[in-house]
N, C-alpha and C positions, 0 to 999 in steps of 0.2 A: 558541426564536425564530429564524425564517426570515430576519430582517432581520440577524443578526449570527452570527459563527462564532469559533472559537477555545477553546482551554484554556490561557491564559496562565498562566507559573509563574514563580518568581522565588527566588533564593536570597539570603538575608539573614544575614549573619554579625555578631553581637553580641558584644563583649568585656565584660568585667567592669565597666567604667567606663561602659558604654552605657546609657542610658535607655529606649531602644526605637528603632524605625525605622518609616518610613511608607513603605508599598507600595502602589503604585496598578497595577492590573492591567487592561488595556485590552482589550476585545473588538473584532474586526475587522468592518466593515461589509460584508455581501454585496452587492457592486457589480457582479458579473459573472455570466456564466451559462455552464455547460457544457451542451451538449447532444450526444447521439450516437446512433449504430445500431450494434448488435451482430449480426454475423452468423457463419456458418461457412464462409463462402465462396460460399455459393449461396442460403442462406435465413436468415431472422431467427431469432435465439436468445432466446426469451422466458425470464424469470425468472432472467437472468444476474445475478450481484451484480459492483457497479461500486463499488470501494472508491477514494476520492479522498482525498488527504492530503499535507501538508507537514509532516513529522515534527517538525522542530526548526529553528526561525527565530530568529535572534539579531541584533537591531539591523538588520534589513532584509536580511541575507544569511545563508545557512545552507549547511552542507556535508553534511548528511544527506539521505536521499531527500525529494524535493519541492523541493530547491533555495531560491530566494529569494521572499518577499513583499516588498511594496513598502514598507511603513512600520514603523517600530519599534513593537512591540505592547505590552510591558511597561515600565513606567519605575519604577525603584527609587531612593529617597532615604533618607539617613540610615543609612549603613552597609551598603547593598545592593550586591551584586556581580551577575555575569551574569544577564541575562534572556532569556526566550525565550517562545514560544507554539507550541502544537500546533494545527493545523487538519485536521480529519478528518471526513468524511461518507461515507455509505453510501446507494446507491439500487439499485432492481432494475429490469430492463428489463422493459416490459410486453408484451403479445402480439405486437406488432409488432417488437419487439427494440430499441424506443427509449427513452432515459432523459434526464433533465435535472435539473441541481442549481443552485442559487445559492451562490456562494462569493466571498470576497474576491479583488481582482485579484491575479495572482502565478503562480508556476510550481509545479506539482502532479504528484506520482506518481499516475497512474490505472492501476489493476490490475483486470482483469474476469476473473471466475471462472464457468465454465459451471455449470448446474444440476446436481443430482446425477443425473438421468436423462440426462445428456450427458457420460458419463466418457470418450467417445472425443475430447474437445476439451481442450486444455491452457489454463491461465491465461495471460493476455497482460498485459503493461505496457507503459506509455508515459509520457513526460513531456509535459505540456500546460502553456502559457502562456496565461492568461487577460487579457484586458484590461479595464479599468474602463468601464461603461456598454456593453457589447458582448456578444454571444453567441459563442461559439467552439462550432463544430460539428467532431466528430471521427467517424470509422467505424473500428469495432473489428473486426478478422477474426481469430476464435479459430483457433488452427492445430489440425490433425488430429494426433492421437497415432500416428504411423506406424512408430515405432522402438522398439526394447526395450532394456533394460538388464538383464542376467541375471547370476548369480553365486550362490556358496554361502558361507556362514559356517561355519567349522570351528575347532575348538580345536586346540592345537599337537599332539595326538594324532591328528589327522583326523577326530574325531568331530563330527556336526552339531550346531549350536547354534541353540537357539531365539532368535530376535532379531527387533527391528524395524528395517528398511532404509529410510533416508530420503534423498531425492534432491531437490535444488532447482537450478534453472538460474537465471543471471545475465544480465540485459541490461545491459551496461556495468558502470560500477564502483559504481552507487549503486541500481539498480532490481532489484527481485527478481521473476523470473520465476515459471515452473510449479513446483509442488512436490508430490511424489508420495510414497507409502510403501507398504511391504508387510511381511507377516510371513513369516519363513522357513518352509519345510515342515518339519514335525516329525521325519520320516524322514530327509530328506537335508540339511537345512539351507540348501536352495537357495531363490532368490526370483527372481521377474520384474516388472519395472516397464514399463509402457507409457508412452513419453513422446514429445514431438515431436522432430523433427530440430533438431540445434544442440549 
């Protein structure tokens, strides 16, 4: 239902003497709009994936990616303890690089990943705060992968090791940026990862 968002959750603790608990989980009304354009700095990027989320919100504030939504989303009575909700949606850019999504007012992590045929581009993330009854417009420029991380994986005897190497950049303390991985060479144990500067 595009009118509402959220995956509310609650933890309820019942003791031996308890007969039950009443849990009310409330969805959030989509009263704000996020729109944007995704480019590579010179032209539009079609078929890019835009992941928008507030990962964990409790009582109107949250320390995890996505920061805070405005209202308390889940209510627990009769033995309930902390409550929270997750809000997440995914959209894809059209041929002109544009996207749009209806969401509750609040602050979200917005991560944009290039399509598979644009591996020269890195995933980019930002925080965006949406206001009720308004459209917030953003422009996303995906960085070119112009740098490399190279190395070799060896055992204690100096022999090459077959391994998967994973690398992830972070934007600040809460937002995940680009992530890349590679397999080591069977003969040398070496690998090469194309990444953006940073």
